[in-house]
N, C-alpha and C positions, 0 to 999 in steps of 0.2 A: 407545483405552483409554477406559473410562467415566470421566468426570470425577467426582471425589469428591462435589462439591456437587450434581450432578444425581442421583446415586444416593441421597444423604442426603435430598434434597428429595422424591424419589419415595417413599422409605420413610416419611418423616414424613407425607406426604399420605395414605398408605395405612394408617398405623398405628392410626387410631381406628376401631374396629369398633363400629358402632351396633347396638342390639337390632333384630331384624327383618331383618338382612342376609340375603341369599340363602343358602339351604342347599345350593347347588351346591358340589360338592367340587372340589379341584384336578384330580383325574382326569377329572371331568365337563368341566372347562374344556378339557382337552387334546382330548377327544372333540369338543367344540363347535368348537374351533379347526380341526380337520381336516374337520369337516362343512362349515364355511364355506368352506374351501379347495376342497373337492369341488364346492361350489355356485358357485365363482367369485365369492364375496361378500367382497371386501376390506373393505367397510364394517363388516360384522359382526365381522371380526377386529380392526379398528381400535378398536372399542368394548371389546375384551377386553385391550388392551395399554396400558401407560403410555406417555406421550409419550417419544420418543427411546430406546425400549427396543432393546437390542442383540440381534442374531440372527446368531450366528457359526457357522462350520463348521471342524471339525478335519479337515484333509486327511490322506490316508494317509501322507504323508511327515512328518507331525508338525507342519506349519506351520498357523497359524491364519489363516483367511480371515475377516476382520471384515466384518460387515454390520449391517443394521438390520431390524427388523420392517417398517418403512415401505417399504423397498425390496422386500421379499418381498410385502407387501400390494399394492403397485403391480403386481407380476407377476400375483398372484392375480386382480386386477381384469381382466386381459386374457384370462383363461381362460373357456371355455364350461363349462356345467354338466357335471360328470363327466370333464373332460379330465384333471385332476390328482387322482389317487385314492391318498392316503397312508393306509393302514390300520395302526393301532397295535394292539399285542397285548402281553399280559404287563405292562401298565402298573402301576407301583409308585410309591408315595410313600415315599421313603427317609428323609426328614427333614421333620418337620412340627411346627408349633406352632399355636396357634389363629389366628395371623396370617401365618405364613410357611411355605411348603412347597417342597420340591424333588421334582420328578416325573420319573421315567425312563420313556420310552415308545419301546420298540423298534418298528420300522416295516418295512413292505413298500410300495414305491412303484410304481404303474402310471401311465403317461402316455399318454393317447389310446389306451388299450387294450393298450399294450405294457409288459411288466414291465421296470422300470428297475433296481431293486436293493432293498437293505435296509440297515438300520443302526439307530442308536439316537439318540433325541432326549433332551435333558435341559432341563427348564424350571424356572425359579425364579418362584414366584408369591407375591403378598402379598394379604391380604384387607383391604378398605376397607369403609366403610359401604355401598358399592354392590356388594360381593361381591369375588370373586377377580379379580386382574389379573396379566397376565404382566409380569415385570420383566426377564427375560433368557431367552434360549434359545441352545442350541448343538446341532449334530448332527454325527454321524460316520457315514460310510457303511462298510459291511462289505465287505471285498474278497474274501471267500471264498464258499463255497456258502451261499446264503440259506436253503435248506431245513434244512441242518445248524445254521445260526445260530438259526433259529426254534426248532428242536428243543431246543437248549441253553438258550435263554431260557425256554422253557415247562416245563423240568424242575421 
């Protein structure tokens, strides 16, 4: 579980938005995140994420597998360019203010040329003087037909 003081500290550090901050949108950040994953560039991802950010997975049985962006970043660093290809589609910001956004990003995942599956990501981002940063992420894989899943999302 995220310690309250860690989250409060992260939000306080990110809460002051200075003039001239990047005009990159939260949706753009999600695209950049997966571009860096495709490139096997964990360092680029690390720059987009606040320290100690959580990255969890909701499993099909309803249990929560807790993780961190850092653990995922370490895995990304072991990948060759193009190995892990997570393509997002129908990306939507469902809740936004000038400094806080929640982004839903459905995905299809291919690993080393083989289709792995699909699902949905949800990210919480905050904007600082340096631009948007990821505070939290969670994903859930879809257990059914991915073509139907994508068709429903794209309606």
